[in-house]
C-alpha angles and dihedrals in degrees: 000000000000119000117262116255115255095258091057100038116128114271120259121224114222126186118210102210141167123142090213112086126223097036098119096263098138092037090055093047092050097045098041089050090049093050093048091048090072088085106357133066111241133186118198115198112200107214097164114103088216087067095213094148090055092049092045090057093051102263108132118217092246091055100050102090114171117005142135094344089057089049098048102036107021099037093231113172110263093228089065092055106043115101132191121242129211087262113087113239093015119104130175138207098207129217107251121211093257093062090090089072096047096091090063096040095048091062092071097044128098115258089008094175092047102049095107094040091051092048093051093044090050091051098057094132100050090043096047094095095059123095095193134023114196122196115203104205129203118255093262141070095240130127096288091056090044088054089053093049092048090051097043133089092207145001126235113198119202104205125193112222097243134107100255091054089068091060092051097050093056089058091047094050090051089052091050090052092049091049091049093051098043110026116006118027093181094061115117137172098256095189151303123250117201109222140185091024120175112198090198091060116085092201090056090055093046092052091049090051092049093049093049091047092055103034097030113179092010087077115085115236090224113087122199110224130213104267130169092218090061089054094046099047100075092057087063093047091246138116111243087247088069097032096055115348092181094057119108090245094054092046090051091055091049089054090046091054091051091050091045091055091046090054091046090056094045121098113278113273128207114266 
């Protein structure tokens, strides 16, 4: 049977994860999804109880209704929960207010680590039109993040260029390896994106050098700089690509999307 052409290839599920908060994880998920949506169909699933991805795409907390809690805990069909955004080709499954209690409730449920994977597998038809499914994880390694890693094909790690970030990523990579051995053998570290970089800061450059020295080609060449426009955009319910496309932050995410697609089309590498 001939291979499917790129525009019809099966979607890949990518988890954006880092147990350290404030590293640009949600910002990277939102803006990479926005950039890819220029010619791909993307679904962003907001798994963070804070709901920042939902807010950043213009869905106010009061307007979210049922979302990822209903999917994980109540077994609601995913097609009832997906919502369009103002960005063509980009849809979102928002984080509803009840998601904060999901960590506790999941403990007592059957197949508690597989709830998201089962939901996505059972929704093959409604998800068939998407090229990419992004999972925005909470800043922790709890059951919601474990569900994302069990459901995902790969993990993309936004990593702030500061010393403490290096300690966190070693714990995350150990978690990825445990999930791969015990629950999801297809899971790989898709890549690391250096974020909040300050070229004027020697420590920022040293951290970037250390990360590249250890993870080598897993680290994206594109680096996301510190940029006030990136920080301002979520308060307007917009990705920085729509808020100020000419800003250094927006241009960096455009370059990241191009590099992401280049890697997607490259021959498969070993994990």
